Each structure stands twice: as structure tokens, then as C-alpha cells.
C-alpha angles and dihedrals in degrees: 000000000000138000095218088231096082132223124284119190126177114192135174119242116246093003135104109266129187128188139173114220121191117202123209139197119237089261091059098254119128114265118247112235120186120219090245095048115101121237116198127191117195128188125189143086124284106250093015098067142243119310100178136013121181120182130187094230096061137014119240119256087265094049104258114152144182129194133238093233140090111275092035115211114222115199115185120192118221094250091056093057098046094110121112117297113253146096118305140168120260126196131182121196136173129221103218107216092201098047093035095224141099118256118200103233107178143345134190147118128324115196117195110194130196121232130224085218093059124220100337115134 
């Protein structure tokens, strides 16, 4: 499940951010995601560790969520994106409830930008 073009997300540090991410099969058709599949979004740097993981089966401690749907809706609470501004990796995968395995769905770039206004929402 990948578009071949990659994912590009630009979020604001210490602010609420909401995105819609559509996942595709290699042939370009939209991926089918069941309501009981699990969609995970991970942000970090390979070798430096994970900074944020949001899964559709449970909100983060700060309340960030994503949906088991296509498109998946990723909602990140301000406290979950309070890490240093910069460029990170982002990956989205899907736990297929029928095949009982994770499928890497998409990967790309996650840009967290600082704001001159600070952490106001």
C-alpha cells in the first residue's frame, strides 16, 4: 500500500493539528481499511527513536487519535507535538485483521515548524 510519491506532512509545534491521509495500493486504487483494522502513525528519526505514535485502537496519553478508515484522520494534540521543530520521518501502517499482520502503507517526511506566536492553539 503506497502511492510511490510518499507522504508529506507539515505540522505546527505545540498546537493542535489535524490531517486527512489517504492510503493507496501499488496499482493506484485506494486501500480498503476495515473498521476493526488498526492504523498506526509513527513520527521520529531512524536511529534516533520514536517521538510520536498514534494508533486507531487507543488515543495517546494526551488525547491524539487516528481513525481506522481511508482516508484516516490524524488529530494531534498540542502536547504530543511539543518536540523540537525540524524534519522527521513519518510512517503509516495498517494491522490487517484478516491477514493478522502489519502492512506498511506509506512513509514520508514530517516537518514540525515553530511559530512566532508560540504554543497558542
